[in-house]
N, CA, C and O atoms as a Tinker XYZ file with bonds, in Angstrom:
   300  protein
     1  N    -17.914000  -22.340000  -24.129000    73     2
     2  CA   -18.580000  -21.066000  -24.322000    64     1     3
     3  C    -18.535000  -20.212000  -23.049000    63     2     4     5
     4  O    -18.465000  -18.985000  -23.119000    81     3
     5  N    -18.575000  -20.865000  -21.905000    73     3     6
     6  CA   -18.541000  -20.128000  -20.642000    64     5     7
     7  C    -17.225000  -19.372000  -20.495000    63     6     8     9
     8  O    -17.208000  -18.254000  -19.980000    81     7
     9  N    -16.113000  -19.975000  -20.947000    73     7    10
    10  CA   -14.813000  -19.307000  -20.870000    64     9    11
    11  C    -14.796000  -18.040000  -21.703000    63    10    12    13
    12  O    -14.223000  -17.033000  -21.287000    81    11
    13  N    -15.413000  -18.075000  -22.869000    73    11    14
    14  CA   -15.462000  -16.908000  -23.743000    64    13    15
    15  C    -16.250000  -15.786000  -23.090000    63    14    16    17
    16  O    -15.839000  -14.627000  -23.137000    81    15
    17  N    -17.361000  -16.118000  -22.492000    73    15    18
    18  CA   -18.172000  -15.098000  -21.815000    64    17    19
    19  C    -17.393000  -14.502000  -20.646000    63    18    20    21
    20  O    -17.407000  -13.288000  -20.443000    81    19
    21  N    -16.730000  -15.334000  -19.897000    73    19    22
    22  CA   -15.945000  -14.852000  -18.769000    64    21    23
    23  C    -14.825000  -13.928000  -19.254000    63    22    24    25
    24  O    -14.574000  -12.879000  -18.659000    81    23
    25  N    -14.161000  -14.325000  -20.329000    73    23    26
    26  CA   -13.106000  -13.481000  -20.895000    64    25    27
    27  C    -13.681000  -12.150000  -21.358000    63    26    28    29
    28  O    -13.093000  -11.104000  -21.083000    81    27
    29  N    -14.795000  -12.161000  -22.039000    73    27    30
    30  CA   -15.409000  -10.929000  -22.544000    64    29    31
    31  C    -15.835000  -10.027000  -21.390000    63    30    32    33
    32  O    -15.661000   -8.810000  -21.454000    81    31
    33  N    -16.384000  -10.614000  -20.348000    73    31    34
    34  CA   -16.780000   -9.810000  -19.183000    64    33    35
    35  C    -15.553000   -9.208000  -18.504000    63    34    36    37
    36  O    -15.557000   -8.040000  -18.114000    81    35
    37  N    -14.519000  -10.004000  -18.369000    73    35    38
    38  CA   -13.289000   -9.515000  -17.730000    64    37    39
    39  C    -12.662000   -8.392000  -18.547000    63    38    40    41
    40  O    -12.193000   -7.394000  -18.000000    81    39
    41  N    -12.661000   -8.569000  -19.853000    73    39    42
    42  CA   -12.116000   -7.538000  -20.742000    64    41    43
    43  C    -12.896000   -6.242000  -20.580000    63    42    44    45
    44  O    -12.306000   -5.163000  -20.512000    81    43
    45  N    -14.209000   -6.342000  -20.519000    73    43    46
    46  CA   -15.050000   -5.155000  -20.356000    64    45    47
    47  C    -14.754000   -4.462000  -19.020000    63    46    48    49
    48  O    -14.681000   -3.235000  -18.962000    81    47
    49  N    -14.587000   -5.241000  -17.958000    73    47    50
    50  CA   -14.252000   -4.675000  -16.651000    64    49    51
    51  C    -12.918000   -3.926000  -16.703000    63    50    52    53
    52  O    -12.800000   -2.815000  -16.185000    81    51
    53  N    -11.925000   -4.543000  -17.330000    73    51    54
    54  CA   -10.603000   -3.921000  -17.426000    64    53    55
    55  C    -10.639000   -2.643000  -18.252000    63    54    56    57
    56  O     -9.993000   -1.656000  -17.898000    81    55
    57  N    -11.387000   -2.653000  -19.346000    73    55    58
    58  CA   -11.508000   -1.449000  -20.167000    64    57    59
    59  C    -12.187000   -0.324000  -19.392000    63    58    60    61
    60  O    -11.811000    0.841000  -19.524000    81    59
    61  N    -13.177000   -0.668000  -18.592000    73    59    62
    62  CA   -13.864000    0.340000  -17.775000    64    61    63
    63  C    -12.900000    0.936000  -16.744000    63    62    64    65
    64  O    -12.866000    2.151000  -16.552000    81    63
    65  N    -12.120000    0.077000  -16.084000    73    63    66
    66  CA   -11.147000    0.554000  -15.101000    64    65    67
    67  C    -10.101000    1.450000  -15.754000    63    66    68    69
    68  O     -9.708000    2.470000  -15.189000    81    67
    69  N     -9.657000    1.066000  -16.937000    73    67    70
    70  CA    -8.669000    1.865000  -17.658000    64    69    71
    71  C     -9.228000    3.243000  -17.982000    63    70    72    73
    72  O     -8.531000    4.246000  -17.832000    81    71
    73  N    -10.472000    3.299000  -18.422000    73    71    74
    74  CA   -11.110000    4.574000  -18.742000    64    73    75
    75  C    -11.246000    5.438000  -17.498000    63    74    76    77
    76  O    -10.984000    6.640000  -17.547000    81    75
    77  N    -11.652000    4.841000  -16.385000    73    75    78
    78  CA   -11.785000    5.590000  -15.135000    64    77    79
    79  C    -10.437000    6.138000  -14.694000    63    78    80    81
    80  O    -10.348000    7.287000  -14.261000    81    79
    81  N     -9.382000    5.326000  -14.801000    73    79    82
    82  CA    -8.033000    5.775000  -14.443000    64    81    83
    83  C     -7.568000    6.888000  -15.345000    63    82    84    85
    84  O     -6.911000    7.826000  -14.894000    81    83
    85  N     -7.901000    6.795000  -16.614000    73    83    86
    86  CA    -7.540000    7.829000  -17.578000    64    85    87
    87  C     -8.226000    9.146000  -17.233000    63    86    88    89
    88  O     -7.608000   10.207000  -17.309000    81    87
    89  N     -9.488000    9.082000  -16.858000    73    87    90
    90  CA   -10.230000   10.277000  -16.455000    64    89    91
    91  C     -9.599000   10.907000  -15.223000    63    90    92    93
    92  O     -9.484000   12.130000  -15.137000    81    91
    93  N     -9.192000   10.081000  -14.273000    73    91    94
    94  CA    -8.562000   10.579000  -13.054000    64    93    95
    95  C     -7.237000   11.269000  -13.372000    63    94    96    97
    96  O     -6.947000   12.327000  -12.813000    81    95
    97  N     -6.430000   10.689000  -14.258000    73    95    98
    98  CA    -5.155000   11.313000  -14.638000    64    97    99
    99  C     -5.392000   12.643000  -15.330000    63    98   100   101
   100  O     -4.652000   13.598000  -15.097000    81    99
   101  N     -6.407000   12.724000  -16.175000    73    99   102
   102  CA    -6.706000   13.980000  -16.855000    64   101   103
   103  C     -7.085000   15.066000  -15.861000    63   102   104   105
   104  O     -6.730000   16.231000  -16.043000    81   103
   105  N     -7.797000   14.692000  -14.820000    73   103   106
   106  CA    -8.236000   15.667000  -13.829000    64   105   107
   107  C     -7.040000   16.314000  -13.132000    63   106   108   109
   108  O     -7.109000   17.472000  -12.719000    81   107
   109  N     -5.960000   15.574000  -13.004000    73   107   110
   110  CA    -4.790000   16.079000  -12.280000    64   109   111
   111  C     -3.614000   16.400000  -13.202000    63   110   112   113
   112  O     -2.483000   16.535000  -12.736000    81   111
   113  N     -3.869000   16.522000  -14.491000    73   111   114
   114  CA    -2.802000   16.820000  -15.446000    64   113   115
   115  C     -2.256000   18.220000  -15.215000    63   114   116   117
   116  O     -3.008000   19.149000  -14.922000    81   115
   117  N     -0.937000   18.365000  -15.350000    73   115   118
   118  CA    -0.313000   19.675000  -15.181000    64   117   119
   119  C      1.023000   19.695000  -15.893000    63   118   120   121
   120  O      1.597000   18.652000  -16.206000    81   119
   121  N      1.503000   20.889000  -16.142000    73   119   122
   122  CA     2.836000   21.100000  -16.705000    64   121   123
   123  C      3.607000   21.904000  -15.675000    63   122   124   125
   124  O      3.179000   22.983000  -15.265000    81   123
   125  N      4.757000   21.363000  -15.257000    73   123   126
   126  CA     5.585000   22.072000  -14.289000    64   125   127
   127  C      6.835000   22.571000  -14.999000    63   126   128   129
   128  O      7.537000   21.799000  -15.653000    81   127
   129  N      7.104000   23.845000  -14.871000    73   127   130
   130  CA     8.248000   24.465000  -15.533000    64   129   131
   131  C      9.332000   24.766000  -14.497000    63   130   132   133
   132  O      9.126000   25.546000  -13.567000    81   131
   133  N     10.488000   24.130000  -14.679000    73   131   134
   134  CA    11.629000   24.364000  -13.786000    64   133   135
   135  C     12.583000   25.408000  -14.345000    63   134   136   137
   136  O     13.622000   25.688000  -13.746000    81   135
   137  N     12.239000   25.978000  -15.475000    73   135   138
   138  CA    13.091000   26.972000  -16.125000    64   137   139
   139  C     12.225000   28.005000  -16.806000    63   138   140   141
   140  O     11.504000   28.760000  -16.153000    81   139
   141  N     12.302000   28.033000  -18.138000    73   139   142
   142  CA    11.590000   29.053000  -18.916000    64   141   143
   143  C     10.747000   28.390000  -19.997000    63   142   144   145
   144  O     11.196000   27.461000  -20.669000    81   143
   145  N      9.518000   28.877000  -20.157000    73   143   146
   146  CA     8.695000   28.537000  -21.312000    64   145   147
   147  C      8.721000   29.778000  -22.196000    63   146   148   149
   148  O      8.247000   30.841000  -21.793000    81   147
   149  N      9.265000   29.648000  -23.378000    73   147   150
   150  CA     9.449000   30.793000  -24.263000    64   149   151
   151  C      8.170000   31.165000  -25.006000    63   150   152   153
   152  O      7.259000   30.351000  -25.155000    81   151
   153  N      8.124000   32.408000  -25.467000    73   151   154
   154  CA     6.971000   32.866000  -26.236000    64   153   155
   155  C      6.825000   32.027000  -27.499000    63   154   156   157
   156  O      7.807000   31.562000  -28.077000    81   155
   157  N      5.591000   31.848000  -27.907000    73   155   158
   158  CA     5.307000   31.074000  -29.098000    64   157   159
   159  C      5.019000   29.603000  -28.830000    63   158   160   161
   160  O      4.542000   28.895000  -29.717000    81   159
   161  N      5.302000   29.138000  -27.620000    73   159   162
   162  CA     5.038000   27.741000  -27.271000    64   161   163
   163  C      3.537000   27.576000  -27.028000    63   162   164   165
   164  O      2.899000   28.421000  -26.401000    81   163
   165  N      2.990000   26.475000  -27.534000    73   163   166
   166  CA     1.573000   26.179000  -27.313000    64   165   167
   167  C      1.480000   25.068000  -26.279000    63   166   168   169
   168  O      2.047000   23.992000  -26.464000    81   167
   169  N      0.774000   25.326000  -25.203000    73   167   170
   170  CA     0.572000   24.355000  -24.131000    64   169   171
   171  C     -0.831000   23.784000  -24.281000    63   170   172   173
   172  O     -1.796000   24.534000  -24.431000    81   171
   173  N     -0.947000   22.461000  -24.242000    73   171   174
   174  CA    -2.247000   21.806000  -24.298000    64   173   175
   175  C     -2.355000   20.833000  -23.136000    63   174   176   177
   176  O     -1.498000   19.968000  -22.956000    81   175
   177  N     -3.406000   20.982000  -22.353000    73   175   178
   178  CA    -3.709000   20.070000  -21.258000    64   177   179
   179  C     -5.166000   19.653000  -21.445000    63   178   180   181
   180  O     -6.060000   20.497000  -21.498000    81   179
   181  N     -5.392000   18.365000  -21.543000    73   179   182
   182  CA    -6.709000   17.834000  -21.873000    64   181   183
   183  C     -7.147000   18.451000  -23.196000    63   182   184   185
   184  O     -6.484000   18.244000  -24.212000    81   183
   185  N     -8.227000   19.192000  -23.210000    73   183   186
   186  CA    -8.689000   19.810000  -24.460000    64   185   187
   187  C     -8.488000   21.321000  -24.470000    63   186   188   189
   188  O     -8.907000   22.001000  -25.406000    81   187
   189  N     -7.857000   21.834000  -23.445000    73   187   190
   190  CA    -7.604000   23.273000  -23.356000    64   189   191
   191  C     -6.217000   23.585000  -23.889000    63   190   192   193
   192  O     -5.277000   22.826000  -23.652000    81   191
   193  N     -6.079000   24.693000  -24.605000    73   191   194
   194  CA    -4.789000   25.120000  -25.145000    64   193   195
   195  C     -4.543000   26.586000  -24.815000    63   194   196   197
   196  O     -5.471000   27.370000  -24.616000    81   195
   197  N     -3.260000   26.927000  -24.766000    73   195   198
   198  CA    -2.874000   28.320000  -24.527000    64   197   199
   199  C     -1.576000   28.586000  -25.256000    63   198   200   201
   200  O     -0.621000   27.817000  -25.148000    81   199
   201  N     -1.545000   29.672000  -25.995000    73   199   202
   202  CA    -0.330000   30.126000  -26.672000    64   201   203
   203  C      0.402000   31.045000  -25.705000    63   202   204   205
   204  O     -0.185000   32.003000  -25.200000    81   203
   205  N      1.663000   30.770000  -25.442000    73   203   206
   206  CA     2.442000   31.586000  -24.508000    64   205   207
   207  C      2.837000   32.878000  -25.216000    63   206   208   209
   208  O      3.495000   32.847000  -26.255000    81   207
   209  N      2.433000   34.011000  -24.650000    73   207   210
   210  CA     2.698000   35.316000  -25.258000    64   209   211
   211  C      3.799000   36.087000  -24.536000    63   210   212   213
   212  O      4.301000   37.089000  -25.045000    81   211
   213  N      4.172000   35.610000  -23.344000    73   211   214
   214  CA     5.308000   36.198000  -22.630000    64   213   215
   215  C      6.004000   35.072000  -21.889000    63   214   216   217
   216  O      5.356000   34.109000  -21.480000    81   215
   217  N      7.302000   35.177000  -21.712000    73   215   218
   218  CA     8.057000   34.111000  -21.067000    64   217   219
   219  C      7.481000   33.800000  -19.686000    63   218   220   221
   220  O      7.125000   34.699000  -18.924000    81   219
   221  N      7.401000   32.518000  -19.391000    73   219   222
   222  CA     6.950000   32.065000  -18.075000    64   221   223
   223  C      8.118000   31.350000  -17.407000    63   222   224   225
   224  O      8.802000   30.539000  -18.032000    81   223
   225  N      8.338000   31.655000  -16.138000    73   223   226
   226  CA     9.449000   31.049000  -15.410000    64   225   227
   227  C      8.949000   30.399000  -14.130000    63   226   228   229
   228  O      8.089000   30.945000  -13.438000    81   227
   229  N      9.497000   29.223000  -13.822000    73   227   230
   230  CA     9.239000   28.517000  -12.579000    64   229   231
   231  C      7.763000   28.576000  -12.176000    63   230   232   233
   232  O      7.390000   29.226000  -11.200000    81   231
   233  N      6.945000   27.883000  -12.950000    73   231   234
   234  CA     5.509000   27.934000  -12.719000    64   233   235
   235  C      4.888000   26.564000  -12.955000    63   234   236   237
   236  O      5.542000   25.646000  -13.449000    81   235
   237  N      3.627000   26.444000  -12.598000    73   235   238
   238  CA     2.842000   25.240000  -12.854000    64   237   239
   239  C      1.617000   25.650000  -13.652000    63   238   240   241
   240  O      0.909000   26.588000  -13.286000    81   239
   241  N      1.373000   24.937000  -14.748000    73   239   242
   242  CA     0.211000   25.214000  -15.577000    64   241   243
   243  C     -0.792000   24.079000  -15.386000    63   242   244   245
   244  O     -0.436000   22.903000  -15.452000    81   243
   245  N     -2.035000   24.445000  -15.151000    73   243   246
   246  CA    -3.096000   23.472000  -14.955000    64   245   247
   247  C     -4.295000   23.857000  -15.804000    63   246   248   249
   248  O     -4.416000   24.999000  -16.247000    81   247
   249  N     -5.177000   22.898000  -16.026000    73   247   250
   250  CA    -6.406000   23.154000  -16.772000    64   249   251
   251  C     -7.554000   23.259000  -15.785000    63   250   252   253
   252  O     -7.709000   22.416000  -14.901000    81   251
   253  N     -8.355000   24.301000  -15.947000    73   251   254
   254  CA    -9.517000   24.493000  -15.097000    64   253   255
   255  C    -10.614000   25.150000  -15.924000    63   254   256   257
   256  O    -10.401000   26.208000  -16.517000    81   255
   257  N    -11.767000   24.533000  -15.963000    73   255   258
   258  CA   -12.915000   25.065000  -16.707000    64   257   259
   259  C    -12.583000   25.366000  -18.160000    63   258   260   261
   260  O    -13.047000   26.363000  -18.715000    81   259
   261  N    -11.781000   24.508000  -18.776000    73   259   262
   262  CA   -11.458000   24.651000  -20.194000    64   261   263
   263  C    -10.388000   25.680000  -20.495000    63   262   264   265
   264  O    -10.161000   26.001000  -21.662000    81   263
   265  N     -9.725000   26.207000  -19.476000    73   263   266
   266  CA    -8.665000   27.201000  -19.669000    64   265   267
   267  C     -7.385000   26.727000  -18.996000    63   266   268   269
   268  O     -7.424000   25.995000  -18.007000    81   267
   269  N     -6.248000   27.152000  -19.545000    73   267   270
   270  CA    -4.949000   26.870000  -18.930000    64   269   271
   271  C     -4.650000   28.005000  -17.962000    63   270   272   273
   272  O     -4.658000   29.179000  -18.334000    81   271
   273  N     -4.388000   27.637000  -16.720000    73   271   274
   274  CA    -4.073000   28.630000  -15.697000    64   273   275
   275  C     -2.615000   28.502000  -15.289000    63   274   276   277
   276  O     -2.070000   27.401000  -15.216000    81   275
   277  N     -1.992000   29.646000  -15.024000    73   275   278
   278  CA    -0.595000   29.684000  -14.611000    64   277   279
   279  C     -0.552000   30.035000  -13.132000    63   278   280   281
   280  O     -1.158000   31.013000  -12.692000    81   279
   281  N      0.178000   29.218000  -12.369000    73   279   282
   282  CA     0.330000   29.468000  -10.945000    64   281   283
   283  C      1.772000   29.294000  -10.541000    63   282   284   285
   284  O      2.627000   29.013000  -11.381000    81   283
   285  N      2.051000   29.458000   -9.270000    73   283   286
   286  CA     3.427000   29.283000   -8.777000    64   285   287
   287  C      3.875000   27.835000   -8.941000    63   286   288   289
   288  O      3.052000   26.921000   -8.989000    81   287
   289  N      5.189000   27.636000   -9.027000    73   287   290
   290  CA     5.739000   26.295000   -9.168000    64   289   291
   291  C      5.373000   25.456000   -7.944000    63   290   292   293
   292  O      5.563000   25.875000   -6.802000    81   291
   293  N      4.843000   24.263000   -8.213000    73   291   294
   294  CA     4.514000   23.318000   -7.124000    64   293   295
   295  C      5.204000   22.004000   -7.442000    63   294   296   297
   296  O      4.681000   21.189000   -8.202000    81   295
   297  N      6.359000   21.802000   -6.869000    73   295   298
   298  CA     7.135000   20.598000   -7.154000    64   297   299
   299  C      6.860000   19.554000   -6.203000    63   298   300
   300  O      7.430000   18.468000   -6.296000    81   299
């Protein structure tokens, strides 16, 4: 029975670490465009979305405060 408890505790620890890592990746999520993003494309980062209404070239899209922001390309 002790092995089962140890396994369950270890599993819980690993799931917690995975969730924390997932949160960290979401915080730094971005879309980098090395060419053109055409009109009509929908960009989604985390839970924020943006419909592209004009062509975007050589830029980086990030999510901030629930909005997709367009900035200069950061490679």
